[in-house]
MARKOL-600095 format. One record per residue (C-alpha): residue number from 0; residue in three letters; x, z, y. Coordinates in nm, 3 decimals. Last residue first. Example, Ala and Ser with C-alpha at 12.3 -4.5 7.8 and 13.67 -1.06 7.14 Angstrom:
// residues 2
   pos   code        px        pz        py
     1    SER     1.367     0.714    -0.106
     0    ALA     1.230     0.780    -0.450
***
This chain:
// residues 366
   pos   code        px        pz        py
   365    LEU    18.865    -7.676     4.341
   364    ARG    18.861    -7.533     4.691
   363    GLU    18.611    -7.778     4.835
   362    CYS    18.381    -7.713     4.539
   361    ILE    18.381    -7.342     4.621
   360    ARG    18.286    -7.411     4.984
   359    ALA    18.004    -7.646     4.874
   358    GLY    17.852    -7.387     4.640
   357    ILE    17.869    -7.124     4.914
   356    GLU    17.699    -7.371     5.149
   355    ASP    17.416    -7.428     4.900
   354    CYS    17.335    -7.056     4.892
   353    LYS    17.364    -7.005     5.268
   352    GLN    17.684    -6.883     5.427
   351    VAL    17.754    -6.586     5.651
   350    THR    18.099    -6.609     5.809
   349    CYS    18.347    -6.323     5.790
   348    SER    18.599    -6.186     6.043
   347    ALA    18.327    -6.012     6.248
   346    ALA    18.202    -5.836     5.936
   345    ALA    18.523    -5.634     5.917
   344    GLU    18.475    -5.501     6.272
   343    GLU    18.103    -5.433     6.219
   342    GLU    18.159    -5.227     5.903
   341    ARG    17.907    -5.301     5.629
   340    PRO    18.096    -5.601     5.503
   339    MET    17.888    -5.909     5.416
   338    LEU    17.854    -5.966     5.042
   337    ASP    17.473    -5.963     5.022
   336    VAL    17.452    -6.223     5.303
   335    SER    17.656    -6.481     5.119
   334    ARG    18.016    -6.469     5.228
   333    PHE    18.284    -6.710     5.350
   332    GLY    18.581    -6.508     5.473
   331    ASP    18.866    -6.722     5.345
   330    ALA    18.935    -6.458     5.079
   329    ILE    18.582    -6.506     4.945
   328    THR    18.626    -6.881     4.914
   327    ARG    18.973    -6.829     4.770
   326    GLN    18.832    -6.599     4.501
   325    VAL    18.563    -6.848     4.404
   324    ALA    18.816    -7.131     4.389
   323    LYS    19.040    -6.911     4.171
   322    GLU    18.753    -6.856     3.926
   321    VAL    18.673    -7.228     3.916
   320    ALA    19.039    -7.322     3.855
   319    GLU    19.065    -7.053     3.586
   318    ALA    18.773    -7.208     3.397
   317    GLU    18.929    -7.556     3.426
   316    GLN    19.261    -7.435     3.288
   315    THR    19.089    -7.246     3.006
   314    LEU    18.882    -7.540     2.882
   313    GLY    18.800    -7.405     2.535
   312    PHE    18.457    -7.570     2.545
   311    THR    18.235    -7.279     2.447
   310    TYR    18.434    -6.974     2.563
   309    ARG    18.636    -7.102     2.860
   308    LEU    18.413    -7.370     3.014
   307    MET    18.110    -7.152     2.954
   306    MET    18.282    -6.856     3.121
   305    ALA    18.338    -7.080     3.425
   304    ALA    17.965    -7.161     3.422
   303    SER    17.898    -6.786     3.427
   302    LEU    18.130    -6.765     3.729
   301    ILE    17.908    -7.022     3.902
   300    THR    17.597    -6.824     3.809
   299    ALA    17.747    -6.500     3.941
   298    ILE    17.859    -6.685     4.257
   297    PRO    17.517    -6.826     4.349
   296    ASN    17.429    -6.556     4.608
   295    ALA    17.073    -6.620     4.725
   294    ILE    17.012    -6.726     5.088
   293    ASN    16.847    -7.065     5.037
   292    LYS    16.503    -6.927     5.135
   291    GLY    16.321    -7.076     4.835
   290    ALA    16.317    -6.750     4.641
   289    ILE    16.400    -6.447     4.856
   288    ASP    16.121    -6.212     4.744
   287    PRO    16.119    -6.368     4.396
   286    ALA    16.460    -6.213     4.318
   285    SER    16.495    -6.383     3.974
   284    GLY    16.706    -6.110     3.820
   283    HIS    17.077    -6.037     3.813
   282    SER    17.321    -6.069     3.523
   281    PRO    17.397    -6.433     3.589
   280    GLU    17.353    -6.665     3.291
   279    TYR    17.545    -6.837     3.013
   278    LEU    17.400    -6.904     2.669
   277    GLY    17.671    -6.967     2.411
   276    PHE    17.768    -7.190     2.122
   275    SER    18.126    -7.172     1.995
   274    THR    18.006    -7.040     1.658
   273    GLU    17.927    -6.678     1.562
   272    ASN    17.678    -6.643     1.846
   271    LEU    17.749    -6.584     2.214
   270    SER    17.572    -6.448     2.522
   269    ALA    17.784    -6.493     2.834
   268    SER    17.736    -6.313     3.166
   267    SER    17.847    -6.328     3.527
   266    LEU    17.832    -6.043     3.777
   265    MET    17.892    -6.125     4.145
   264    GLY    17.529    -6.131     4.266
   263    ILE    17.495    -5.774     4.140
   262    SER    17.682    -5.686     4.455
   261    GLY    17.981    -5.472     4.554
   260    THR    18.161    -5.463     4.220
   259    ILE    18.023    -5.109     4.174
   258    MET    17.677    -5.263     4.150
   257    SER    17.756    -5.482     3.853
   256    ALA    17.897    -5.194     3.654
   255    GLU    17.565    -5.009     3.681
   254    ASP    17.385    -5.320     3.555
   253    SER    17.634    -5.340     3.270
   252    LEU    17.576    -4.974     3.182
   251    ILE    17.197    -5.009     3.155
   250    ASP    17.184    -5.320     2.936
   249    GLY    17.479    -5.202     2.730
   248    PHE    17.306    -4.872     2.649
   247    MET    16.996    -5.069     2.548
   246    ASN    17.179    -5.310     2.317
   245    GLU    17.458    -5.113     2.157
   244    THR    17.807    -5.057     2.294
   243    VAL    18.155    -5.198     2.341
   242    ILE    18.357    -5.125     2.656
   241    VAL    18.676    -5.328     2.704
   240    ASP    18.933    -5.234     2.972
   239    PHE    18.824    -4.905     3.124
   238    GLN    19.022    -4.644     3.321
   237    GLU    18.989    -4.836     3.648
   236    PRO    18.616    -4.757     3.656
   235    GLU    18.702    -4.404     3.775
   234    LEU    18.419    -4.185     3.901
   233    VAL    18.134    -4.434     3.901
   232    LEU    18.209    -4.583     3.561
   231    GLN    18.301    -4.232     3.442
   230    MET    17.952    -4.102     3.512
   229    ALA    17.777    -4.373     3.311
   228    CYS    18.038    -4.328     3.038
   227    ASN    17.957    -3.956     3.023
   226    ASP    17.589    -4.032     2.966
   225    VAL    17.678    -4.293     2.703
   224    TYR    17.894    -4.062     2.495
   223    MET    18.253    -4.182     2.472
   222    HIS    18.479    -4.298     2.191
   221    SER    18.837    -4.420     2.225
   220    LEU    19.025    -4.699     2.049
   219    SER    19.378    -4.819     2.136
   218    VAL    19.443    -5.173     2.017
   217    GLU    19.772    -5.266     1.851
   216    PRO    19.652    -5.133     1.513
   215    TYR    19.365    -5.386     1.504
   214    ASP    19.238    -5.390     1.144
   213    GLU    19.203    -5.010     1.148
   212    ALA    18.977    -5.044     1.452
   211    VAL    18.708    -5.197     1.230
   210    GLU    18.675    -4.867     1.042
   209    THR    18.642    -4.671     1.367
   208    VAL    18.373    -4.912     1.485
   207    ILE    18.188    -4.857     1.157
   206    LYS    18.187    -4.475     1.179
   205    ARG    18.098    -4.468     1.550
   204    TRP    17.800    -4.700     1.501
   203    LEU    17.681    -4.503     1.198
   202    ARG    17.680    -4.189     1.411
   201    SER    17.514    -4.384     1.689
   200    THR    17.232    -4.501     1.462
   199    ASP    17.185    -4.140     1.349
   198    LEU    17.130    -4.035     1.711
   197    VAL    17.205    -3.701     1.881
   196    ASN    17.576    -3.617     1.906
   195    ALA    17.657    -3.978     1.823
   194    LYS    17.518    -4.105     2.152
   193    ASP    17.732    -4.421     2.173
   192    VAL    18.002    -4.595     2.375
   191    SER    18.309    -4.748     2.212
   190    CYS    18.604    -4.768     2.451
   189    VAL    18.845    -5.043     2.353
   188    LYS    19.197    -5.081     2.493
   187    LYS    19.436    -5.369     2.427
   186    GLY    19.469    -5.464     2.796
   185    ARG    19.341    -5.821     2.761
   184    LYS    19.376    -6.082     2.486
   183    MET    19.375    -5.824     2.205
   182    ALA    19.081    -5.656     2.380
   181    ILE    18.870    -5.969     2.330
   180    GLU    18.938    -5.965     1.955
   179    PHE    18.859    -5.592     1.948
   178    ALA    18.522    -5.645     2.118
   177    THR    18.422    -5.931     1.890
   176    LYS    18.520    -5.727     1.584
   175    ALA    18.298    -5.443     1.708
   174    ILE    18.008    -5.684     1.753
   173    ARG    18.050    -5.805     1.393
   172    ARG    18.083    -5.457     1.245
   171    ILE    17.779    -5.312     1.418
   170    GLU    17.542    -5.581     1.296
   169    ASN    17.692    -5.557     0.945
   168    GLU    17.659    -5.178     0.938
   167    ASP    17.287    -5.181     1.005
   166    TYR    17.116    -5.088     1.328
   165    LYS    16.766    -4.957     1.399
   164    LEU    16.588    -4.806     1.699
   163    THR    16.210    -4.817     1.656
   162    ASP    15.976    -4.821     1.954
   161    VAL    15.662    -4.606     1.933
   160    ALA    15.372    -4.565     2.176
   159    THR    15.096    -4.306     2.150
   158    GLU    14.749    -4.278     2.306
   157    VAL    14.618    -3.936     2.204
   156    GLY    14.288    -3.892     2.015
   155    ASP    14.456    -3.788     1.691
   154    VAL    14.687    -4.091     1.717
   153    THR    14.572    -4.376     1.940
   152    LYS    14.789    -4.685     1.916
   151    THR    15.091    -4.855     2.068
   150    TYR    15.331    -5.028     1.834
   149    ARG    15.692    -5.121     1.786
   148    ASP    15.929    -5.235     1.512
   147    GLY    16.281    -5.290     1.638
   146    PHE    16.412    -5.581     1.845
   145    TYR    16.453    -5.423     2.189
   144    LEU    16.524    -5.083     2.038
   143    GLY    16.839    -5.189     1.853
   142    GLY    16.939    -5.537     1.745
   141    THR    16.996    -5.885     1.890
   140    LEU    17.225    -5.822     2.188
   139    GLU    17.519    -5.598     2.103
   138    ARG    17.691    -5.549     2.439
   137    VAL    18.057    -5.617     2.516
   136    ILE    18.124    -5.478     2.864
   135    ILE    18.431    -5.618     3.038
   134    LEU    18.666    -5.446     3.279
   133    ASP    18.878    -5.533     3.580
   132    PHE    18.925    -5.274     3.851
   131    THR    19.040    -5.254     4.212
   130    ARG    19.057    -4.984     4.474
   129    GLY    19.242    -4.970     4.802
   128    GLY    19.438    -4.727     5.016
   127    ASP    19.500    -4.482     4.735
   126    LYS    19.134    -4.491     4.632
   125    ALA    18.852    -4.615     4.852
   124    ALA    18.517    -4.446     4.792
   123    LEU    18.275    -4.624     4.564
   122    PRO    17.994    -4.834     4.716
   121    CYS    18.206    -5.152     4.687
   120    ALA    18.141    -5.388     4.978
   119    ASP    18.460    -5.286     5.161
   118    ALA    18.659    -5.359     4.845
   117    LEU    18.531    -5.716     4.856
   116    GLU    18.862    -5.882     4.952
   115    ARG    19.035    -5.680     4.681
   114    TYR    18.808    -5.854     4.432
   113    LEU    18.636    -5.601     4.207
   112    TYR    18.592    -5.686     3.846
   111    ALA    18.301    -5.667     3.604
   110    PRO    18.293    -5.891     3.301
   109    ARG    17.968    -5.903     3.103
   108    LEU    17.991    -6.033     2.747
   107    ASN    17.676    -6.033     2.533
   106    ALA    17.729    -6.071     2.159
   105    TYR    17.440    -6.125     1.915
   104    LEU    17.317    -6.463     2.031
   103    ASN    17.158    -6.557     1.698
   102    LEU    17.006    -6.874     1.849
   101    ALA    16.649    -6.783     1.753
   100    LYS    16.705    -6.413     1.831
    99    ARG    16.845    -6.471     2.178
    98    ILE    16.581    -6.738     2.241
    97    ARG    16.303    -6.496     2.151
    96    LEU    16.427    -6.212     2.368
    95    LEU    16.453    -6.446     2.666
    94    GLY    16.109    -6.591     2.606
    93    ALA    15.959    -6.243     2.589
    92    GLU    16.100    -6.188     2.939
    91    PRO    15.850    -6.436     3.084
    90    ARG    15.535    -6.262     2.954
    89    LEU    15.345    -6.384     2.648
    88    GLU    15.462    -6.116     2.402
    87    PRO    15.372    -5.846     2.654
    86    ALA    15.006    -5.961     2.676
    85    LEU    14.933    -6.135     3.006
    84    ARG    14.868    -5.961     3.338
    83    TYR    15.239    -5.982     3.404
    82    TRP    15.236    -6.362     3.435
    81    PRO    14.970    -6.328     3.705
    80    SER    15.248    -6.220     3.945
    79    THR    15.170    -5.938     4.188
    78    ALA    15.316    -5.610     4.065
    77    ALA    15.554    -5.758     3.808
    76    ASP    15.715    -5.976     4.073
    75    GLY    15.862    -6.270     3.887
    74    GLY    16.040    -6.367     3.570
    73    ILE    16.337    -6.579     3.476
    72    SER    16.687    -6.624     3.616
    71    GLY    16.925    -6.919     3.604
    70    MET    17.045    -7.040     3.267
    69    LEU    17.327    -7.261     3.144
    68    VAL    17.295    -7.346     2.774
    67    ALA    17.577    -7.456     2.546
    66    ASP    17.671    -7.738     2.309
    65    SER    17.310    -7.857     2.315
    64    ASN    17.092    -7.953     2.017
    63    LYS    17.008    -7.587     1.953
    62    ALA    16.883    -7.552     2.310
    61    GLN    16.656    -7.856     2.277
    60    GLU    16.528    -7.715     1.948
    59    ILE    16.443    -7.385     2.118
    58    ALA    16.262    -7.573     2.395
    57    GLU    16.056    -7.763     2.137
    56    ASP    15.955    -7.437     1.970
    55    THR    15.817    -7.328     2.306
    54    LEU    15.932    -7.044     2.531
    53    PRO    15.734    -6.840     2.786
    52    VAL    15.394    -6.958     2.652
    51    GLY    15.101    -7.139     2.816
    50    CYS    15.283    -7.472     2.832
    49    ALA    15.331    -7.562     3.199
    48    ASP    15.255    -7.234     3.376
    47    ILE    15.397    -7.023     3.095
    46    SER    15.706    -7.245     3.089
    45    CYS    15.758    -7.190     3.462
    44    GLY    15.722    -6.818     3.403
    43    GLY    16.006    -6.807     3.153
    42    MET    16.166    -7.103     2.977
    41    LEU    16.163    -7.480     3.024
    40    ILE    16.472    -7.677     2.918
    39    ASP    16.635    -7.952     3.126
    38    THR    16.900    -8.149     2.938
    37    TYR    17.231    -8.221     3.112
    36    GLU    17.493    -8.466     2.980
    35    ILE    17.832    -8.379     3.121
    34    SER    18.156    -8.575     3.159
    33    HIS    18.523    -8.479     3.170
    32    GLY    18.812    -8.634     3.366
    31    TYR    18.969    -8.322     3.515
    30    LYS    18.879    -8.358     3.883
    29    GLU    18.543    -8.532     3.850
    28    CYS    18.440    -8.309     3.560
    27    VAL    18.530    -7.997     3.758
    26    ARG    18.330    -8.130     4.054
    25    ASP    18.030    -8.180     3.827
    24    LEU    18.066    -7.823     3.702
    23    VAL    18.073    -7.696     4.063
    22    LYS    17.756    -7.886     4.157
    21    GLN    17.594    -7.768     3.835
    20    ALA    17.669    -7.408     3.935
    19    GLN    17.515    -7.477     4.277
    18    ALA    17.197    -7.622     4.126
    17    VAL    17.174    -7.321     3.893
    16    ILE    17.164    -7.090     4.195
    15    GLU    16.872    -7.268     4.361
    14    PRO    16.669    -7.330     4.043
    13    GLY    16.692    -6.962     3.942
    12    ILE    16.598    -6.814     4.280
    11    GLY    16.247    -6.739     4.156
    10    ASP    16.194    -6.883     3.807
     9    GLY    16.392    -7.058     3.537
     8    ARG    16.648    -7.333     3.578
     7    ILE    16.716    -7.344     3.205
     6    VAL    16.979    -7.616     3.164
     5    GLY    17.100    -7.740     2.826
     4    ILE    17.457    -7.864     2.840
     3    LYS    17.603    -8.144     2.631
     2    MET    17.971    -8.173     2.726
     1    LYS    18.176    -8.490     2.693
     0    MET    18.551    -8.427     2.693
***
């Protein structure tokens, strides 16, 4: 198979972690007889520096002409970077919102699972001699507060800001169907998260999700308020299989889920439209404080590349090979600095690896 992959290296640690994911993808091609054509696409702060805007029309066309896009991280230090002295619509993150809308990337999938080998890195207390969980958050990505009407103006002498939260039944229905389809291939449980005791959008959300559930009688549906879900993720993440929720709730809950895996450097992400196209990226930020030091954890980006193989190209065997290579690397005691055990005795059995060394260890195990 020939794969056309757009590559957004981005800012901060983005180029370093993307390079390791490409290294792994190239090894997959070597082993399984595929080929890849890469196209570099500018987005984020690097695009502002080169083009004056975080995402150009040309970059969008390059993405559309690719089978999928692999992305690093964008943005910088909001306190010191000149990018954040620009108007909001010209800052790095505006490029991310624009590409999601332009490519109709309405479904964000964020798996969160805890390797047994990383149980000591999980901030949750051990349970029954060891804790493990495997869940996925399905987040609606092109609606809600992030894409609603907004303004800041003076009203009766008081500076006032407004962000509009809006969803229609079609937006809710399609993300709910995505969640139920994923659940059918997993544990057949969906937890829909909303704030239906307060918000009209959540009441509509609950109504439509319940209707969609009727088409999936094998799947068990539950509903949970977002504040309770945030608590339950910390208390007992094992209870969840598929969580489906709206844009802002999903943004917050998926970051919480990333931390209970031991490090946000472990959380991959896929943003999909209604075709096989997807944008694949780690869930963490650009970490400008460690950029260029070769110490970033590339595993989330490498696992995002595995999601690309599975969801865009249908290469399940290859995706599983990458995921198993990651697990074997961790099991063999090779850790980026963020994954080192806190206990001195456990840390003594592990070896700290730099970013490019982690990539090499995973390739060796493919």
